[in-house]
N, C-alpha and C positions, 0 to 999 in steps of 0.2 A: 504494500500500500504506500502511495506517495513516492514510489521509486521513480527513477529516471524513465524507465520503460512505461510505467503507468501514465506519467505526464505526457509521454509522446503519443499515447493512443488518443485518437480523435474520432468520435462517432457523429456523423451528420444525421439529420432527420431522414429516416428511411420510410418509403412508402410501403403499402401492403404488399406482402409476398414472402417467398422463402429465401433465406440467406444462410451463409456459413460463416462462423467465427473461426478463423484459422490463424494459428501461430506457427511459423516455420523458422527454425534456427539453422544457420549455416556455419559449419565448422571451418577450421583453418585450411582444410584441403578443398573446400568448395562444395562439400556434400551437404545436401539439404535434409533436414529431419523435421517431419511434421509433429509438433508437440501437442497441438490442439486442433481439432477439426469437428466442430459441433454445428449441426444444422438447427436453425431456429426460424420461427414463422412470426411475421408481424401482421396482425389483423386490425382492421378499422374498428376502433373502439373508443368511445368517449368516456372519460372518467366522470363520476358523479360530480356535478357542479361545473362541467365544461360549458363555456359560453363563447359566443362570437358576436361582437357588437360593432357595426360599422361606425366609422368616425364621421358622423354627420355634423354639419355646421349649424347649430341651433340658432345662432344669431342670424344667419342667412335665411333659415326657414321661418324665423319670426317675421321676416319681411314679406313672406308669402301671405301671412295672416291666418285666421281661423274662421270657420263658419259661424254664423249666428243662429240662435235658436229659431226653429221654424223653417230654416233654409233647407234646400235639398241639394246642397253643393258638396257633400262629403267626398264623393268620388272625384270630383274635379280638384278639390283641395288636396286629397291624398296623392293624386297623380302629379299635381304641381310640386308637391314635396319631392317626389321621385325625380322629376325632370330637373328640378333645382339642384338636387344632389348630383345628377349626371352631368349637367352643363356648368355647374359652379357659378350659376347666375340665377337671379330671381325670376321665377315664372309665376304668373297669376292664375287663379282658378278660372277666370273669365276666358282664358285662352282655350279652355276645354269644355266648359259647361254650356249646355243648352237645355232649356226647359222642354220637357216632354210630358204631356198630360197622362199618358199611360205608364210612364216610368220616370218619376219626377227627378230621381238622382241620376239623370241621363248624362253621360259624358259623350260629347259629339265625336271626339277622336282621341284615342290613346296614342299620342304621337310617339312613333318609334318604339312600339311596345311588342312584347310577346304575351299572349294570353292563353291560359289553359283552364279547363273546367274539370277538375278531378272528380271522381265518382263518389268520394266520401271524405269525411273530415280528416281521417288518417293520411290519405294520399295528398290532400291539400296541404297539410302541415309538413309532410315530407318534401313537397315541392318548395315550400317556403324555406325550409332548411337548406336545400340545395341551392336556391337562388342566393340566399345570404352568403353561403360559402363561396359563391362565384364573385362576391364582392359587390352585389347590387341589392338595394332595398326593393320591396315589392308592395303592391296594394293588395289587400285581402278583404274579401266580402264576409261580413259577420252579421250575427243577430245580437241586438242589444238586450239587456236585461228587461227593458220595457217591452220587448217584442218587435221593435222597429228594425228595419234593415239599415246597414251602415257600412262604410268603407273606412279602413285605417291604413296607415303606412307602416309596415314592419321593417325594422332595420337591424334586427338581431335576435338572438335566442339565448337563454340562460338555463343552467342546471339540466342539461340534456345528457342522459346516460345512454340513450338509444334513440337515434333519429326516427326510427319507425314507431316510437312510442311517445312522440311529442304531444303535448296538449296545449291548450290556450294559455295555461299557466306559465309556459316557457317563453312566451313572446315578449320581445322588447319592441315597443312601437310608439308612434305618435298618433294621437287622435285628432282629427280635424276640428272636433268640437272640444273646447276647454271646459271641463266640468269643474266649476269653481275656478281655481287658478291652475288646475292640473291638466296637462296635455300630454306629458310623456310618462310612459309606464315601463317599468323594468321588472319583468317576472311577475307582474301583477295584472290580472285579467281586466282591471278597470271596469268598464261598463259592458264587457262582452259576456254574453250568455253562451253562445256556441258559434262555431265556424260555419258559415253558409246558412241557407234557409231551406228546410225540408219542403218539398212540394213545389219549389220554384225552379224555373228554367235557369236561374242563377244560383243553384244550390251551392256549388263551390266555385269560387272564382279567384284566381291568382294572376296578377298582371305585373310585369316587370320590364325595365328598359332593356332593349337589345344591346 
């Protein structure tokens, strides 16, 4: 321990796969002798408490603003947060929102987006996990505790031991509507009851910047 040899050993971060830990000694005659040759496997596994949170500029997002009570602009605001993060300049909800009588939280265009409609909450949250790991925030369609439909921008996750077992409790997000003075939530479900809406064509919806 703490020997010259120990200090000379350097392990970089290894991806998932099979590896061999090998130590070979060479004698004065040039003969090699394998002292250690042990196979080991690295699997993708997150330790309890693992988190990834994107470094968003809250001061910049504050210039985007937040929706007012009674508005139907949550989707447009959430998308403006995403594009502001992407472009590093302020976008306004008015760039994306259009009133639609049949679907009031209508977003006229998700500029430069990728959209998926996972079949259930588990798959939706797994998609959120993957998008965050790609370095991008995403817009997530949720149901509020009041029963209303809503959009939020997710920019991280916390305390995830298995990405396939994520829940709404693991989300780190900004809510377009400030409940009291709180708009940012870290591992706190805030006003979220569930992901998506059962029985709706928008049951699960995840949108992110390309």
